[in-house]
mmCIF file of the C-alpha atoms, coordinates in Angstrom:
data_MODEL
# 
_entry.id   MODEL 
# 
loop_
_atom_site.group_PDB 
_atom_site.id 
_atom_site.type_symbol 
_atom_site.label_atom_id 
_atom_site.label_alt_id 
_atom_site.label_comp_id 
_atom_site.label_asym_id 
_atom_site.label_entity_id 
_atom_site.label_seq_id 
_atom_site.pdbx_PDB_ins_code 
_atom_site.Cartn_x 
_atom_site.Cartn_y 
_atom_site.Cartn_z 
_atom_site.occupancy 
_atom_site.B_iso_or_equiv 
_atom_site.pdbx_formal_charge 
_atom_site.auth_seq_id 
_atom_site.auth_comp_id 
_atom_site.auth_asym_id 
_atom_site.auth_atom_id 
_atom_site.pdbx_PDB_model_num 
ATOM 1  C CA . MET A 1 1  ? 27.894 -2.122 72.435 1.00 0.00 ? 1  MET A CA 1 
ATOM 2  C CA . LYS A 1 2  ? 30.921 -0.675 70.707 1.00 0.00 ? 2  LYS A CA 1 
ATOM 3  C CA . THR A 1 3  ? 33.268 1.783  72.349 1.00 0.00 ? 3  THR A CA 1 
ATOM 4  C CA . PRO A 1 4  ? 33.926 5.244  70.910 1.00 0.00 ? 4  PRO A CA 1 
ATOM 5  C CA . ALA A 1 5  ? 37.331 4.037  69.692 1.00 0.00 ? 5  ALA A CA 1 
ATOM 6  C CA . GLU A 1 6  ? 35.743 1.075  67.908 1.00 0.00 ? 6  GLU A CA 1 
ATOM 7  C CA . LEU A 1 7  ? 33.194 3.375  66.283 1.00 0.00 ? 7  LEU A CA 1 
ATOM 8  C CA . ARG A 1 8  ? 35.942 5.695  65.078 1.00 0.00 ? 8  ARG A CA 1 
ATOM 9  C CA . ALA A 1 9  ? 37.836 2.715  63.661 1.00 0.00 ? 9  ALA A CA 1 
ATOM 10 C CA . GLU A 1 10 ? 34.651 1.682  61.853 1.00 0.00 ? 10 GLU A CA 1 
ATOM 11 C CA . ALA A 1 11 ? 34.334 5.203  60.418 1.00 0.00 ? 11 ALA A CA 1 
ATOM 12 C CA . ILE A 1 12 ? 37.913 5.070  59.151 1.00 0.00 ? 12 ILE A CA 1 
ATOM 13 C CA . LYS A 1 13 ? 37.260 1.685  57.566 1.00 0.00 ? 13 LYS A CA 1 
ATOM 14 C CA . CYS A 1 14 ? 34.131 2.996  55.814 1.00 0.00 ? 14 CYS A CA 1 
ATOM 15 C CA . ARG A 1 15 ? 36.036 5.987  54.458 1.00 0.00 ? 15 ARG A CA 1 
ATOM 16 C CA . ARG A 1 16 ? 38.858 3.790  53.186 1.00 0.00 ? 16 ARG A CA 1 
ATOM 17 C CA . LEU A 1 17 ? 36.377 1.511  51.445 1.00 0.00 ? 17 LEU A CA 1 
ATOM 18 C CA . ALA A 1 18 ? 34.653 4.511  49.870 1.00 0.00 ? 18 ALA A CA 1 
ATOM 19 C CA . ALA A 1 19 ? 37.955 5.794  48.512 1.00 0.00 ? 19 ALA A CA 1 
ATOM 20 C CA . GLY A 1 20 ? 38.384 2.715  46.334 1.00 0.00 ? 20 GLY A CA 1 
ATOM 21 C CA . ILE A 1 21 ? 34.868 2.576  44.888 1.00 0.00 ? 21 ILE A CA 1 
ATOM 22 C CA . THR A 1 22 ? 33.511 4.380  41.865 1.00 0.00 ? 22 THR A CA 1 
ATOM 23 C CA . ASP A 1 23 ? 29.797 3.671  42.364 1.00 0.00 ? 23 ASP A CA 1 
ATOM 24 C CA . ARG A 1 24 ? 28.332 6.914  43.676 1.00 0.00 ? 24 ARG A CA 1 
ATOM 25 C CA . THR A 1 25 ? 25.492 5.302  45.624 1.00 0.00 ? 25 THR A CA 1 
ATOM 26 C CA . THR A 1 26 ? 27.881 2.971  47.439 1.00 0.00 ? 26 THR A CA 1 
ATOM 27 C CA . VAL A 1 27 ? 30.311 5.811  48.188 1.00 0.00 ? 27 VAL A CA 1 
ATOM 28 C CA . GLU A 1 28 ? 27.488 7.911  49.649 1.00 0.00 ? 28 GLU A CA 1 
ATOM 29 C CA . ALA A 1 29 ? 26.282 4.979  51.772 1.00 0.00 ? 29 ALA A CA 1 
ATOM 30 C CA . LEU A 1 30 ? 29.782 4.351  53.118 1.00 0.00 ? 30 LEU A CA 1 
ATOM 31 C CA . ARG A 1 31 ? 30.304 8.035  53.875 1.00 0.00 ? 31 ARG A CA 1 
ATOM 32 C CA . ALA A 1 32 ? 26.951 8.127  55.686 1.00 0.00 ? 32 ALA A CA 1 
ATOM 33 C CA . CYS A 1 33 ? 28.012 5.076  57.679 1.00 0.00 ? 33 CYS A CA 1 
ATOM 34 C CA . ALA A 1 34 ? 31.246 6.847  58.629 1.00 0.00 ? 34 ALA A CA 1 
ATOM 35 C CA . GLU A 1 35 ? 29.423 10.006 59.668 1.00 0.00 ? 35 GLU A CA 1 
ATOM 36 C CA . GLU A 1 36 ? 26.950 8.039  61.770 1.00 0.00 ? 36 GLU A CA 1 
ATOM 37 C CA . ALA A 1 37 ? 29.724 6.120  63.512 1.00 0.00 ? 37 ALA A CA 1 
ATOM 38 C CA . GLU A 1 38 ? 31.580 9.375  64.274 1.00 0.00 ? 38 GLU A CA 1 
ATOM 39 C CA . ALA A 1 39 ? 28.401 10.986 65.605 1.00 0.00 ? 39 ALA A CA 1 
ATOM 40 C CA . ARG A 1 40 ? 27.690 8.004  67.860 1.00 0.00 ? 40 ARG A CA 1 
ATOM 41 C CA . ALA A 1 41 ? 31.279 8.078  69.165 1.00 0.00 ? 41 ALA A CA 1 
ATOM 42 C CA . GLU A 1 42 ? 31.020 11.798 69.927 1.00 0.00 ? 42 GLU A CA 1 
ATOM 43 C CA . ALA A 1 43 ? 27.690 11.300 71.697 1.00 0.00 ? 43 ALA A CA 1 
ATOM 44 C CA . MET A 1 44 ? 29.167 8.514  73.806 1.00 0.00 ? 44 MET A CA 1 
ATOM 45 C CA . ASP A 1 45 ? 32.153 10.714 74.691 1.00 0.00 ? 45 ASP A CA 1 
ATOM 46 C CA . ARG A 1 46 ? 29.842 13.574 75.735 1.00 0.00 ? 46 ARG A CA 1 
ATOM 47 C CA . GLN A 1 47 ? 27.742 11.212 77.838 1.00 0.00 ? 47 GLN A CA 1 
ATOM 48 C CA . ALA A 1 48 ? 30.851 9.834  79.548 1.00 0.00 ? 48 ALA A CA 1 
ATOM 49 C CA . LEU A 1 49 ? 31.997 13.373 80.370 1.00 0.00 ? 49 LEU A CA 1 
ATOM 50 C CA . LEU A 1 50 ? 28.624 14.202 81.888 1.00 0.00 ? 50 LEU A CA 1 
ATOM 51 C CA . GLU A 1 51 ? 28.628 11.015 83.952 1.00 0.00 ? 51 GLU A CA 1 
ATOM 52 C CA . ASP A 1 52 ? 32.146 11.686 85.228 1.00 0.00 ? 52 ASP A CA 1 
ATOM 53 C CA . ARG A 1 53 ? 31.391 15.227 86.373 1.00 0.00 ? 53 ARG A CA 1 
ATOM 54 C CA . PRO A 1 54 ? 31.055 15.656 90.132 1.00 0.00 ? 54 PRO A CA 1 
ATOM 55 C CA . GLU A 1 55 ? 27.673 16.807 91.354 1.00 0.00 ? 55 GLU A CA 1 
ATOM 56 C CA . ALA A 1 56 ? 27.517 20.498 92.145 1.00 0.00 ? 56 ALA A CA 1 
# 
């Protein structure tokens, strides 16, 4: 399983690839990949925060 940092790096890579492509379908797919990777990273960060919280 990838770490949040790895997922964010993947999102950056997808966005960079999309910037150099003119095919609209491919650009949309790469942007969707980037958004999904960012969302997964954020979800993992939230889960880690919840796990690290002391019990009340």
